[in-house]
N, C-alpha and C positions, 0 to 999 in steps of 0.2 A: 367650361370656362375657356375663353379665347383671349390670348395675349397677342398684342401686335409685335412686330419685329424688334422695336426698341425695348419693349418690356422683356422679351425673351433674351435679348443681348445683355440686359442688366442682370437677369438671373444667372446667365452664364458667367458673367464677370464676378458676381458675388460668390458663386460656388468656387471659382478659381482662386478667390481671395481666402477661401477656407470657411466661409459662413455656413452655419447650419440652417436647417429648415425654419426654425423659429425666427432667426435673425432675418432671413429672406422674406418671410411672411410679414414681419414688421416693416422692412424697407419697402416692400410693395405697397403697403398701406400708407406709409409716410410720403413716398416719392410719387406714386401714381394714383393714390386714393383708391386702391383696389383692396377689397376685403376678400381674402382667399382663405379657404379652410386648409388646415394642415394636410388633410388627405388629398385634396385637389392639388396642392402644391407638390406633394410627393408624386402623384401621377404625372404632373407636368415635368418634373425632373426626370422621371423615367422615360417619358415621351421624347424629351430632348436628348436622351442618351448620356446624361450627366451622372457623375458619381460624387456623392458627398464624401469629403475627406473625414476620416475617423479622428476624433479628438484623442489626445494622449490621455490614458487613464492611469491613475495611481493604483498599482497592483499590490502595494504593501498592506493596504487595508488597515493601517494604523496598528499593526501587530508588533512593532519594535519595542518590546518591553525592556530591553537592555538600556534604553535611554531614559525611561521614567518609571518610577515605582508606582504601583496602583494608588490612586488617590493623591499623588503628588506629582503634578506635571512638571515641576521645576527640579525634580530630583536628578542627580547625576548617576551615572552607572556605578560609580564607587559607593554610592549610598545603598546599593542593592545587596550588600553583604548581610547575611542573616544574623540575628542577634546571637551573642554567645549563649551556649546551652550548658545547663548543669550536667555534670558527669552522670548522675543517676536519672536524668530526665528520660521519660519514655520515648521522647521524640529523637533522642540522640542516635538511635540505631537506624540506619537507612534500610529501606526495603529494596533499593536498587532499581533505578529507572523511573520514568514519568509515564503515567497512564492518563489518557484524555478520553472522555466520553461525551456524547451529545445527549441532550434532553429530548425525550419524545415530544413533550409539550414545551414550546419555547416560552421563556419568561417574558412577561409583559414589558414592552419597551425595547425588546431586543430582536435582532434578525435571527440569531442563533445563540444557544446557550448550552451549558453542560457542566461537567465536573472534571477536576484534575487531581491526581494523587501524585505528590512530589516524592522524590527519592528518600526524603527524611520522614515519610509516613504521614505528612500533613495533607489533608484533603481540602480543596477549595472549590467554590463554584465560580464560574466565569460566564460572561455574556459579551456579545459583540453587538453594538447598536448600529443604527442606520448610517451613522457618520463614520463608521469604521473604528470607533473607540472601544477598547477592551477594558472591561471591569473584572477585577479579581477579588473575591472575598473569601478569606481563609477562616473567618470567624475568630481569629486570634489577633488582638491588638498588636500592631507593629510587626507582624510576621512578614518576612521577606524571603522568598525562595533563593537558593544559591544561583549565581549567574549561569552555571551549567544547567540547572533545572529550568531556568527561564528560557535558555536557548533550546533545550530539549522540548519544552512545552510549546514554543513557537513552531518548531518543526513538526511535532506530532499533530498540533492543531491544524496547521496548513495541510498536511497530508490527509488528515481525516476529512476536512472540508472539501478538498479536491476529489477525494474518492467518492464523496456523496454528491458531487456536482454543485456544490454551494459556492 
């Protein structure tokens, strides 16, 4: 593929503006009626010695559970309080700490999934989908882990995923 100097200058300008390869490919087609493959465009950028600017990425991956309870995107952090427990309830004694595990076989529709055991002894399954949304299912209606457990879960999950390179 050979571009003339005007077309090369246009590519340089678009990269300086922060355009990605897909946008440049579209503009070449729209303005110069050039049909360029993505790979050819990538090679052209390399040949011209240009560098594509990285787009800012959202690193939180939607794991801020303190802002919304599972299944209730409009819930406030104050709604995260666990329901009152009966004094003789088997769940009233804490086991101390939060333990997070990964599933060996990922649940359908998720990028990664696993289980968590909260400090009050309640186990829940969790999954993270392609959009970074976290689902948590404890199998108990209206169960809400304590805010401390939510924070510990977030930190444990982040550390576990980072240690696995996910």
